N, C-alpha and C positions, 0 to 999 in steps of 0.2 A: 685063880681070880674068883672073887666072890660075885654074887648076883648084883650086889651094889655097884661094884666096880664095872661090871659088864653094862649096867644100865647107865652109869655115868659115861662110859665110852661111847655107848650108842647115841647119848645125848650130844657129845661132842662131834661125833661123825655126821650126824644128820639131825640138826635141831628142828627141821621142818615137819618131822613125823613123831612128835612127843605128845602123848596124850595126858590130860589133866590127871587122870587117875595114877599114871606113873610118877608124875612130879609130886602128887599128894603122898603116895607111899614112900618114895625116896626121902622127902623132907621129914616126915614123921620118923623114919628109921634114923635120921641124923639127930633127932631130939628136938625138933622145932615143935612149937605149939601152934595150933591151928585155931583161927577165928573166921567164920564164914558169915558174911552178911549179903544176901541177895546173890548176885552172879560172881562175886569176887571172893577169894580166900586170901587171907592175910596169914603169914607164917612169921614166927618170931623166934629168934635164937639169941639170947643175950641182947646186944644192942643191933643185931642185924635183923632187918625186916624186908620181907618180900611179898608183894601182892601179885596174885596170878588170877586173871579172869577165868571163869569157867566157860570153855568154848568147845564145840564138838565139830569135827572129830579131833582136830589138833590144836594146840595152843600156838600162838604166834612165836616164831623164832626169837624174837627180841626178849621174850620173857625167859626162854630157855638160857640164852647167853647171860642174862643178869643172874639167874640161878646159879650157873656154873662159876661166875665171878665171885659170888658170895660164898659158895662152897669152898672154893680155893682160898678165900681170905680167912675163913674159919679154920681150914687146915693148917694154913701158915701160922695162925695165932696159937694153935694148939700144940705145935711142935716146939 
């Protein structure tokens, strides 16, 4: 199991303890482009767009769930 898979599994198991830096690293590894303005970062991959607010220590679980849904949609479209 790769580091990326382990990170995704941790996001699924406990979305309340996900840090912004982890989301940033994961999305950039998947090939998303990042645009940051103020306290929000916007990531784009093709037609998929996700905005994540910078919040310490953890981002809200709703953003993690949206992220996982988008990554699943991308995975299905690539297969």
